[in-house]
Biopython code that builds the backbone (N, CA, C, O; Angstrom):
import numpy as np
from Bio.PDB.StructureBuilder import StructureBuilder

atoms = [
    (1, "MET", "N", (11.316, -60.896, -230.170)),
    (1, "MET", "CA", (11.442, -59.728, -229.328)),
    (1, "MET", "C", (10.064, -59.376, -228.780)),
    (1, "MET", "O", (9.048, -59.583, -229.444)),
    (2, "ILE", "N", (10.043, -58.842, -227.557)),
    (2, "ILE", "CA", (8.778, -58.416, -226.956)),
    (2, "ILE", "C", (8.978, -57.071, -226.277)),
    (2, "ILE", "O", (10.096, -56.680, -225.939)),
    (3, "ASP", "N", (7.885, -56.385, -226.089)),
    (3, "ASP", "CA", (7.831, -55.170, -225.278)),
    (3, "ASP", "C", (6.996, -55.546, -224.058)),
    (3, "ASP", "O", (5.782, -55.714, -224.170)),
    (4, "LEU", "N", (7.634, -55.681, -222.889)),
    (4, "LEU", "CA", (6.983, -56.181, -221.686)),
    (4, "LEU", "C", (6.640, -55.024, -220.755)),
    (4, "LEU", "O", (7.472, -54.154, -220.496)),
    (5, "ASN", "N", (5.404, -55.026, -220.254)),
    (5, "ASN", "CA", (4.954, -54.039, -219.275)),
    (5, "ASN", "C", (4.368, -54.802, -218.098)),
    (5, "ASN", "O", (3.477, -55.630, -218.279)),
    (6, "ARG", "N", (4.861, -54.531, -216.887)),
    (6, "ARG", "CA", (4.412, -55.274, -215.713)),
    (6, "ARG", "C", (4.146, -54.289, -214.575)),
    (6, "ARG", "O", (4.961, -53.410, -214.297)),
    (7, "VAL", "N", (2.984, -54.449, -213.917)),
    (7, "VAL", "CA", (2.608, -53.634, -212.765)),
    (7, "VAL", "C", (2.183, -54.584, -211.652)),
    (7, "VAL", "O", (1.361, -55.474, -211.874)),
    (8, "PHE", "N", (2.742, -54.400, -210.452)),
    (8, "PHE", "CA", (2.406, -55.244, -209.316)),
    (8, "PHE", "C", (2.180, -54.360, -208.092)),
    (8, "PHE", "O", (2.928, -53.412, -207.853)),
    (9, "TYR", "N", (1.149, -54.679, -207.325)),
    (9, "TYR", "CA", (0.924, -54.013, -206.052)),
    (9, "TYR", "C", (0.116, -54.934, -205.153)),
    (9, "TYR", "O", (-0.551, -55.853, -205.629)),
    (10, "GLY", "N", (0.179, -54.680, -203.845)),
    (10, "GLY", "CA", (-0.564, -55.519, -202.925)),
    (10, "GLY", "C", (-0.417, -55.059, -201.486)),
    (10, "GLY", "O", (0.297, -54.101, -201.187)),
    (11, "ILE", "N", (-1.111, -55.766, -200.604)),
    (11, "ILE", "CA", (-1.078, -55.468, -199.179)),
    (11, "ILE", "C", (-1.283, -56.777, -198.419)),
    (11, "ILE", "O", (-2.012, -57.660, -198.871)),
    (12, "ASP", "N", (-0.646, -56.891, -197.283)),
    (12, "ASP", "CA", (-0.837, -58.028, -196.380)),
    (12, "ASP", "C", (-0.942, -57.443, -194.980)),
    (12, "ASP", "O", (-0.016, -56.780, -194.512)),
    (13, "THR", "N", (-2.046, -57.681, -194.322)),
    (13, "THR", "CA", (-2.251, -57.126, -192.992)),
    (13, "THR", "C", (-2.778, -58.218, -192.069)),
    (13, "THR", "O", (-3.513, -59.107, -192.498)),
    (14, "HIS", "N", (-2.393, -58.140, -190.794)),
    (14, "HIS", "CA", (-2.845, -59.156, -189.852)),
    (14, "HIS", "C", (-2.929, -58.568, -188.450)),
    (14, "HIS", "O", (-2.389, -57.500, -188.160)),
    (15, "LEU", "N", (-3.623, -59.303, -187.596)),
    (15, "LEU", "CA", (-3.795, -58.929, -186.194)),
    (15, "LEU", "C", (-3.410, -60.148, -185.361)),
    (15, "LEU", "O", (-3.851, -61.264, -185.635)),
    (16, "THR", "N", (-2.586, -59.922, -184.343)),
    (16, "THR", "CA", (-2.134, -60.996, -183.465)),
    (16, "THR", "C", (-2.635, -60.741, -182.051)),
    (16, "THR", "O", (-2.573, -59.614, -181.561)),
    (17, "ASP", "N", (-3.130, -61.785, -181.395)),
    (17, "ASP", "CA", (-3.612, -61.682, -180.017)),
    (17, "ASP", "C", (-3.142, -62.919, -179.263)),
    (17, "ASP", "O", (-3.069, -64.011, -179.827)),
    (18, "GLN", "N", (-2.823, -62.738, -177.978)),
    (18, "GLN", "CA", (-2.410, -63.868, -177.147)),
    (18, "GLN", "C", (-3.211, -63.826, -175.859)),
    (18, "GLN", "O", (-3.290, -62.792, -175.195)),
    (19, "GLN", "N", (-3.808, -64.970, -175.509)),
    (19, "GLN", "CA", (-4.634, -65.106, -174.313)),
    (19, "GLN", "C", (-4.203, -66.356, -173.547)),
    (19, "GLN", "O", (-3.631, -67.282, -174.122)),
    (20, "MET", "N", (-4.480, -66.369, -172.268)),
    (20, "MET", "CA", (-4.255, -67.570, -171.459)),
    (20, "MET", "C", (-5.540, -68.397, -171.479)),
    (20, "MET", "O", (-6.630, -67.870, -171.258)),
    (21, "LEU", "N", (-5.403, -69.675, -171.743)),
    (21, "LEU", "CA", (-6.543, -70.580, -171.792)),
    (21, "LEU", "C", (-6.118, -71.888, -171.129)),
    (21, "LEU", "O", (-5.206, -72.561, -171.609)),
    (22, "ALA", "N", (-6.775, -72.247, -170.032)),
    (22, "ALA", "CA", (-6.469, -73.472, -169.281)),
    (22, "ALA", "C", (-5.002, -73.526, -168.873)),
    (22, "ALA", "O", (-4.373, -74.583, -168.928)),
    (23, "GLY", "N", (-4.459, -72.379, -168.464)),
    (23, "GLY", "CA", (-3.081, -72.318, -167.995)),
    (23, "GLY", "C", (-2.030, -72.365, -169.088)),
    (23, "GLY", "O", (-0.838, -72.479, -168.800)),
    (24, "THR", "N", (-2.461, -72.278, -170.341)),
    (24, "THR", "CA", (-1.542, -72.312, -171.480)),
    (24, "THR", "C", (-1.817, -71.106, -172.369)),
    (24, "THR", "O", (-2.965, -70.705, -172.564)),
    (25, "ALA", "N", (-0.739, -70.537, -172.902)),
    (25, "ALA", "CA", (-0.904, -69.377, -173.792)),
    (25, "ALA", "C", (-1.420, -69.840, -175.156)),
    (25, "ALA", "O", (-0.926, -70.816, -175.719)),
    (26, "LEU", "N", (-2.402, -69.139, -175.667)),
    (26, "LEU", "CA", (-2.948, -69.400, -177.001)),
    (26, "LEU", "C", (-2.750, -68.137, -177.825)),
    (26, "LEU", "O", (-3.223, -67.063, -177.455)),
    (27, "GLN", "N", (-2.055, -68.271, -178.933)),
    (27, "GLN", "CA", (-1.818, -67.132, -179.816)),
    (27, "GLN", "C", (-2.673, -67.292, -181.069)),
    (27, "GLN", "O", (-2.662, -68.344, -181.708)),
    (28, "LEU", "N", (-3.408, -66.247, -181.412)),
    (28, "LEU", "CA", (-4.253, -66.236, -182.611)),
    (28, "LEU", "C", (-3.748, -65.155, -183.566)),
    (28, "LEU", "O", (-3.440, -64.037, -183.155)),
    (29, "VAL", "N", (-3.670, -65.513, -184.840)),
    (29, "VAL", "CA", (-3.290, -64.565, -185.887)),
    (29, "VAL", "C", (-4.329, -64.661, -186.987)),
    (29, "VAL", "O", (-4.602, -65.749, -187.493)),
    (30, "GLY", "N", (-4.907, -63.537, -187.357)),
    (30, "GLY", "CA", (-5.881, -63.501, -188.450)),
    (30, "GLY", "C", (-5.593, -62.325, -189.354)),
    (30, "GLY", "O", (-5.149, -61.278, -188.884)),
    (31, "GLY", "N", (-5.835, -62.478, -190.635)),
    (31, "GLY", "CA", (-5.584, -61.371, -191.541)),
    (31, "GLY", "C", (-5.991, -61.690, -192.951)),
    (31, "GLY", "O", (-6.665, -62.685, -193.217)),
    (32, "PHE", "N", (-5.563, -60.814, -193.867)),
    (32, "PHE", "CA", (-5.825, -61.047, -195.279)),
    (32, "PHE", "C", (-4.684, -60.491, -196.113)),
    (32, "PHE", "O", (-3.971, -59.577, -195.698)),
    (33, "ALA", "N", (-4.533, -61.057, -197.282)),
    (33, "ALA", "CA", (-3.518, -60.630, -198.239)),
    (33, "ALA", "C", (-4.208, -60.385, -199.577)),
    (33, "ALA", "O", (-5.073, -61.156, -199.994)),
    (34, "TYR", "N", (-3.819, -59.319, -200.230)),
    (34, "TYR", "CA", (-4.362, -58.967, -201.543)),
    (34, "TYR", "C", (-3.204, -58.539, -202.430)),
    (34, "TYR", "O", (-2.379, -57.724, -202.017)),
    (35, "ASP", "N", (-3.130, -59.069, -203.626)),
    (35, "ASP", "CA", (-2.159, -58.559, -204.584)),
    (35, "ASP", "C", (-2.705, -58.672, -205.996)),
    (35, "ASP", "O", (-3.574, -59.493, -206.288)),
    (36, "ASP", "N", (-2.176, -57.830, -206.853)),
    (36, "ASP", "CA", (-2.629, -57.765, -208.238)),
    (36, "ASP", "C", (-1.407, -57.622, -209.136)),
    (36, "ASP", "O", (-0.554, -56.767, -208.901)),
    (37, "LEU", "N", (-1.325, -58.448, -210.149)),
    (37, "LEU", "CA", (-0.240, -58.397, -211.120)),
    (37, "LEU", "C", (-0.864, -58.271, -212.501)),
    (37, "LEU", "O", (-1.680, -59.102, -212.900)),
    (38, "GLU", "N", (-0.479, -57.240, -213.222)),
    (38, "GLU", "CA", (-0.938, -57.066, -214.598)),
    (38, "GLU", "C", (0.292, -57.081, -215.493)),
    (38, "GLU", "O", (1.233, -56.312, -215.298)),
    (39, "GLU", "N", (0.263, -57.965, -216.469)),
    (39, "GLU", "CA", (1.405, -58.102, -217.366)),
    (39, "GLU", "C", (0.904, -58.135, -218.797)),
    (39, "GLU", "O", (-0.010, -58.891, -219.126)),
    (40, "SER", "N", (1.497, -57.322, -219.638)),
    (40, "SER", "CA", (1.128, -57.350, -221.052)),
    (40, "SER", "C", (2.402, -57.463, -221.884)),
    (40, "SER", "O", (3.427, -56.861, -221.563)),
    (41, "ARG", "N", (2.317, -58.232, -222.937)),
    (41, "ARG", "CA", (3.449, -58.439, -223.832)),
    (41, "ARG", "C", (3.033, -58.054, -225.242)),
    (41, "ARG", "O", (2.063, -58.588, -225.781)),
    (42, "LEU", "N", (3.763, -57.136, -225.827)),
    (42, "LEU", "CA", (3.510, -56.725, -227.195)),
    (42, "LEU", "C", (4.587, -57.356, -228.067)),
    (42, "LEU", "O", (5.777, -57.106, -227.879)),
    (43, "GLY", "N", (4.166, -58.166, -229.010)),
    (43, "GLY", "CA", (5.128, -58.832, -229.886)),
    (43, "GLY", "C", (5.721, -57.858, -230.890)),
    (43, "GLY", "O", (5.045, -56.934, -231.343)),
    (44, "LEU", "N", (6.971, -58.064, -231.232)),
    (44, "LEU", "CA", (7.632, -57.267, -232.263)),
    (44, "LEU", "C", (8.016, -58.191, -233.415)),
    (44, "LEU", "O", (8.495, -59.304, -233.195)),
    (45, "LEU", "N", (7.805, -57.726, -234.634)),
    (45, "LEU", "CA", (8.192, -58.503, -235.801)),
    (45, "LEU", "C", (9.697, -58.309, -236.000)),
    (45, "LEU", "O", (10.154, -57.192, -236.242)),
    (46, "ASN", "N", (10.456, -59.384, -235.898)),
    (46, "ASN", "CA", (11.908, -59.289, -235.998)),
    (46, "ASN", "C", (12.382, -59.005, -237.416)),
    (46, "ASN", "O", (13.462, -58.449, -237.610)),
    (47, "TYR", "N", (11.586, -59.381, -238.400)),
    (47, "TYR", "CA", (11.976, -59.135, -239.784)),
    (47, "TYR", "C", (10.734, -59.119, -240.663)),
    (47, "TYR", "O", (9.704, -59.707, -240.332)),
    (48, "VAL", "N", (10.858, -58.436, -241.781)),
    (48, "VAL", "CA", (9.827, -58.432, -242.813)),
    (48, "VAL", "C", (10.537, -58.826, -244.096)),
    (48, "VAL", "O", (11.376, -58.084, -244.605)),
    (49, "GLY", "N", (10.199, -59.987, -244.612)),
    (49, "GLY", "CA", (10.957, -60.507, -245.764)),
    (49, "GLY", "C", (12.371, -60.818, -245.309)),
    (49, "GLY", "O", (12.573, -61.639, -244.415)),
    (50, "THR", "N", (13.349, -60.163, -245.921)),
    (50, "THR", "CA", (14.754, -60.356, -245.527)),
    (50, "THR", "C", (15.295, -59.149, -244.767)),
    (50, "THR", "O", (16.480, -59.112, -244.436)),
    (51, "THR", "N", (14.443, -58.163, -244.487)),
    (51, "THR", "CA", (14.887, -56.949, -243.804)),
    (51, "THR", "C", (14.578, -57.041, -242.307)),
    (51, "THR", "O", (13.443, -57.293, -241.905)),
    (52, "LEU", "N", (15.623, -56.828, -241.491)),
    (52, "LEU", "CA", (15.404, -56.786, -240.044)),
    (52, "LEU", "C", (14.622, -55.540, -239.704)),
    (52, "LEU", "O", (14.882, -54.469, -240.252)),
    (53, "GLY", "N", (13.653, -55.674, -238.789)),
    (53, "GLY", "CA", (12.815, -54.515, -238.532)),
    (53, "GLY", "C", (12.663, -54.180, -237.069)),
    (53, "GLY", "O", (13.074, -53.101, -236.642)),
    (54, "GLY", "N", (12.091, -55.062, -236.296)),
    (54, "GLY", "CA", (11.734, -54.707, -234.927)),
    (54, "GLY", "C", (10.515, -53.810, -234.901)),
    (54, "GLY", "O", (10.382, -52.963, -234.017)),
    (55, "ARG", "N", (9.619, -53.989, -235.868)),
    (55, "ARG", "CA", (8.398, -53.188, -235.933)),
    (55, "ARG", "C", (7.353, -53.749, -234.977)),
    (55, "ARG", "O", (7.337, -54.954, -234.726)),
    (56, "PRO", "N", (6.475, -52.895, -234.437)),
    (56, "PRO", "CA", (5.403, -53.392, -233.549)),
    (56, "PRO", "C", (4.529, -54.417, -234.262)),
    (56, "PRO", "O", (4.182, -54.264, -235.433)),
    (57, "GLY", "N", (4.189, -55.457, -233.527)),
    (57, "GLY", "CA", (3.311, -56.499, -234.055)),
    (57, "GLY", "C", (2.078, -56.621, -233.175)),
    (57, "GLY", "O", (1.722, -55.697, -232.444)),
    (58, "ALA", "N", (1.440, -57.769, -233.258)),
    (58, "ALA", "CA", (0.217, -58.004, -232.489)),
    (58, "ALA", "C", (0.550, -58.292, -231.029)),
    (58, "ALA", "O", (1.628, -58.791, -230.705)),
    (59, "ALA", "N", (-0.408, -57.963, -230.151)),
    (59, "ALA", "CA", (-0.251, -58.303, -228.735)),
    (59, "ALA", "C", (-0.211, -59.819, -228.613)),
    (59, "ALA", "O", (-1.086, -60.508, -229.138)),
    (60, "ARG", "N", (0.790, -60.337, -227.929)),
    (60, "ARG", "CA", (0.930, -61.791, -227.808)),
    (60, "ARG", "C", (0.074, -62.333, -226.681)),
    (60, "ARG", "O", (-0.633, -63.324, -226.865)),
    (61, "ARG", "N", (0.123, -61.703, -225.521)),
    (61, "ARG", "CA", (-0.729, -62.173, -224.433)),
    (61, "ARG", "C", (-0.718, -61.150, -223.306)),
    (61, "ARG", "O", (0.257, -60.425, -223.109)),
    (62, "GLY", "N", (-1.824, -61.110, -222.573)),
    (62, "GLY", "CA", (-1.940, -60.319, -221.361)),
    (62, "GLY", "C", (-2.219, -61.286, -220.221)),
    (62, "GLY", "O", (-2.993, -62.229, -220.385)),
    (63, "GLU", "N", (-1.600, -61.064, -219.073)),
    (63, "GLU", "CA", (-1.729, -62.006, -217.973)),
    (63, "GLU", "C", (-2.126, -61.304, -216.686)),
    (63, "GLU", "O", (-1.275, -61.052, -215.833)),
    (64, "PRO", "N", (-3.408, -60.984, -216.532)),
    (64, "PRO", "CA", (-3.831, -60.405, -215.249)),
    (64, "PRO", "C", (-3.927, -61.496, -214.187)),
    (64, "PRO", "O", (-4.344, -62.617, -214.482)),
    (65, "ARG", "N", (-3.547, -61.176, -212.967)),
    (65, "ARG", "CA", (-3.657, -62.134, -211.867)),
    (65, "ARG", "C", (-4.037, -61.367, -210.616)),
    (65, "ARG", "O", (-3.353, -60.426, -210.214)),
    (66, "LEU", "N", (-5.125, -61.776, -210.012)),
    (66, "LEU", "CA", (-5.635, -61.153, -208.797)),
    (66, "LEU", "C", (-5.725, -62.221, -207.727)),
    (66, "LEU", "O", (-6.249, -63.307, -207.976)),
    (67, "ARG", "N", (-5.215, -61.925, -206.531)),
    (67, "ARG", "CA", (-5.245, -62.910, -205.454)),
    (67, "ARG", "C", (-5.743, -62.236, -204.185)),
    (67, "ARG", "O", (-5.271, -61.161, -203.813)),
    (68, "LEU", "N", (-6.689, -62.868, -203.534)),
    (68, "LEU", "CA", (-7.198, -62.421, -202.246)),
    (68, "LEU", "C", (-7.244, -63.649, -201.342)),
    (68, "LEU", "O", (-7.890, -64.644, -201.671)),
    (69, "ALA", "N", (-6.560, -63.579, -200.208)),
    (69, "ALA", "CA", (-6.494, -64.731, -199.314)),
    (69, "ALA", "C", (-6.733, -64.286, -197.882)),
    (69, "ALA", "O", (-6.138, -63.314, -197.415)),
    (70, "GLU", "N", (-7.597, -64.993, -197.197)),
    (70, "GLU", "CA", (-7.832, -64.761, -195.778)),
    (70, "GLU", "C", (-7.171, -65.897, -195.022)),
    (70, "GLU", "O", (-7.073, -67.013, -195.532)),
    (71, "TYR", "N", (-6.714, -65.618, -193.805)),
    (71, "TYR", "CA", (-6.116, -66.687, -193.028)),
    (71, "TYR", "C", (-6.363, -66.490, -191.539)),
    (71, "TYR", "O", (-6.531, -65.369, -191.058)),
    (72, "LEU", "N", (-6.380, -67.615, -190.824)),
    (72, "LEU", "CA", (-6.531, -67.641, -189.370)),
    (72, "LEU", "C", (-5.627, -68.757, -188.865)),
    (72, "LEU", "O", (-5.698, -69.893, -189.334)),
    (73, "GLN", "N", (-4.786, -68.419, -187.915)),
    (73, "GLN", "CA", (-3.838, -69.394, -187.376)),
    (73, "GLN", "C", (-3.919, -69.369, -185.862)),
    (73, "GLN", "O", (-3.979, -68.297, -185.260)),
    (74, "ALA", "N", (-3.922, -70.538, -185.241)),
    (74, "ALA", "CA", (-3.914, -70.657, -183.781)),
    (74, "ALA", "C", (-2.695, -71.471, -183.379)),
    (74, "ALA", "O", (-2.339, -72.444, -184.044)),
    (75, "GLN", "N", (-2.058, -71.066, -182.284)),
    (75, "GLN", "CA", (-0.870, -71.765, -181.819)),
    (75, "GLN", "C", (-0.881, -71.839, -180.297)),
    (75, "GLN", "O", (-0.997, -70.821, -179.615)),
    (76, "TRP", "N", (-0.756, -73.070, -179.769)),
    (76, "TRP", "CA", (-0.605, -73.250, -178.326)),
    (76, "TRP", "C", (0.860, -73.003, -178.004)),
    (76, "TRP", "O", (1.743, -73.533, -178.678)),
    (77, "ILE", "N", (1.123, -72.200, -176.978)),
    (77, "ILE", "CA", (2.496, -71.901, -176.586)),
    (77, "ILE", "C", (2.735, -72.467, -175.196)),
    (77, "ILE", "O", (2.109, -72.052, -174.222)),
    (78, "ARG", "N", (3.646, -73.414, -175.125)),
    (78, "ARG", "CA", (3.967, -74.037, -173.832)),
    (78, "ARG", "C", (4.777, -73.056, -172.996)),
    (78, "ARG", "O", (5.801, -72.539, -173.445)),
    (79, "MET", "N", (4.320, -72.809, -171.801)),
    (79, "MET", "CA", (4.976, -71.872, -170.914)),
    (79, "MET", "C", (6.087, -72.589, -170.126)),
    (79, "MET", "O", (5.952, -73.772, -169.814)),
    (80, "PRO", "N", (7.173, -71.888, -169.805)),
    (80, "PRO", "CA", (8.261, -72.506, -169.026)),
    (80, "PRO", "C", (7.716, -73.042, -167.702)),
    (80, "PRO", "O", (6.912, -72.386, -167.039)),
    (81, "GLY", "N", (8.161, -74.235, -167.328)),
    (81, "GLY", "CA", (7.716, -74.862, -166.087)),
    (81, "GLY", "C", (6.393, -75.603, -166.232)),
    (81, "GLY", "O", (5.884, -76.169, -165.265)),
    (82, "GLY", "N", (5.828, -75.597, -167.463)),
    (82, "GLY", "CA", (4.557, -76.299, -167.693)),
    (82, "GLY", "C", (4.784, -77.788, -167.837)),
    (82, "GLY", "O", (5.920, -78.244, -167.969)),
    (83, "ALA", "N", (3.701, -78.545, -167.812)),
    (83, "ALA", "CA", (3.790, -80.016, -167.906)),
    (83, "ALA", "C", (4.076, -80.457, -169.313)),
    (83, "ALA", "O", (4.184, -81.655, -169.575)),
]
sb = StructureBuilder()
sb.init_structure("model")
sb.init_model(0)
sb.init_chain("A")
sb.init_seg("    ")
for serial, (resi, resn, name, xyz) in enumerate(atoms, 1):
    if name == "N":
        sb.init_residue(resn, " ", resi, " ")
    sb.init_atom(name, np.array(xyz, "f"), 0.0, 1.0, " ", f" {name:<3s}", serial, name[0])
structure = sb.get_structure()
Protein backbone atom coordinates (compact mmCIF):
# COMPACT_ATOMS: atom_id res chain seq x y z
CA MET A 1 0.00 0.00 0.00
CA ILE A 2 1.16 3.56 -0.67
CA ASP A 3 0.04 7.09 0.07
CA LEU A 4 0.57 8.95 -3.23
CA ASN A 5 0.77 12.74 -3.54
CA ARG A 6 1.16 14.29 -7.00
CA VAL A 7 1.32 17.96 -8.07
CA PHE A 8 1.63 19.04 -11.71
CA TYR A 9 1.66 22.46 -13.33
CA GLY A 10 3.07 24.06 -16.45
CA ILE A 11 2.76 26.53 -19.30
CA ASP A 12 3.29 26.40 -23.06
CA THR A 13 3.40 29.65 -24.98
CA HIS A 14 4.30 30.47 -28.56
CA LEU A 15 4.30 33.22 -31.16
CA THR A 16 3.39 32.65 -34.82
CA ASP A 17 4.32 34.95 -37.70
CA GLN A 18 3.84 34.61 -41.46
CA GLN A 19 5.79 36.59 -44.07
CA MET A 20 6.14 36.48 -47.84
CA LEU A 21 9.64 35.51 -48.97
CA ALA A 22 10.52 35.08 -52.67
CA GLY A 23 6.83 34.86 -53.57
CA THR A 24 6.19 32.06 -51.06
CA ALA A 25 4.64 32.28 -47.61
CA LEU A 26 7.00 31.43 -44.74
CA GLN A 27 5.46 30.68 -41.37
CA LEU A 28 7.61 30.85 -38.23
CA VAL A 29 6.60 29.54 -34.81
CA GLY A 30 8.76 30.03 -31.73
CA GLY A 31 8.04 29.45 -28.08
CA PHE A 32 8.80 27.61 -24.89
CA ALA A 33 7.20 25.00 -22.68
CA TYR A 34 7.73 24.57 -18.94
CA ASP A 35 6.24 21.96 -16.66
CA ASP A 36 6.94 20.58 -13.22
CA LEU A 37 5.78 17.30 -11.71
CA GLU A 38 6.38 16.49 -8.06
CA GLU A 39 5.43 13.04 -6.86
CA SER A 40 5.99 11.52 -3.45
CA ARG A 41 5.09 8.04 -2.28
CA LEU A 42 4.84 7.15 1.38
CA GLY A 43 5.02 3.43 2.01
CA LEU A 44 2.58 1.79 4.40
CA LEU A 45 3.39 -1.34 6.38
CA ASN A 46 0.66 -3.83 5.46
CA TYR A 47 1.25 -5.96 8.54
CA VAL A 48 3.30 -6.19 11.70
CA GLY A 49 3.93 -9.80 12.63
CA THR A 50 0.59 -11.47 11.91
CA THR A 51 -1.53 -8.36 12.53
CA LEU A 52 -2.77 -6.33 9.56
CA GLY A 53 -1.98 -2.70 10.13
CA GLY A 54 -1.66 -0.18 7.34
CA ARG A 55 0.61 1.88 9.58
CA PRO A 56 2.80 4.64 8.06
CA GLY A 57 6.20 3.41 6.98
CA ALA A 58 9.27 4.92 5.36
CA ALA A 59 9.10 7.14 2.29
CA ARG A 60 9.65 4.85 -0.69
CA ARG A 61 10.60 7.40 -3.31
CA GLY A 62 10.12 10.98 -4.45
CA GLU A 63 10.13 11.76 -8.16
CA PRO A 64 10.60 15.43 -9.03
CA ARG A 65 10.66 16.20 -12.75
CA LEU A 66 11.27 19.60 -14.28
CA ARG A 67 11.17 20.22 -18.02
CA LEU A 68 11.97 23.38 -19.95
CA ALA A 69 11.96 23.25 -23.75
CA GLU A 70 12.43 25.96 -26.35
CA TYR A 71 11.40 25.46 -29.94
CA LEU A 72 11.53 27.18 -33.33
CA GLN A 73 9.73 25.86 -36.38
CA ALA A 74 9.73 27.17 -39.96
CA GLN A 75 7.32 26.07 -42.66
CA TRP A 76 7.16 27.02 -46.35
CA ILE A 77 3.54 27.33 -47.44
CA ARG A 78 2.82 26.82 -51.12
CA MET A 79 0.34 29.39 -52.32
CA PRO A 80 -2.50 28.43 -54.73
CA GLY A 81 -1.43 28.90 -58.35
CA GLY A 82 2.26 28.64 -57.41
CA ALA A 83 4.79 26.52 -59.30
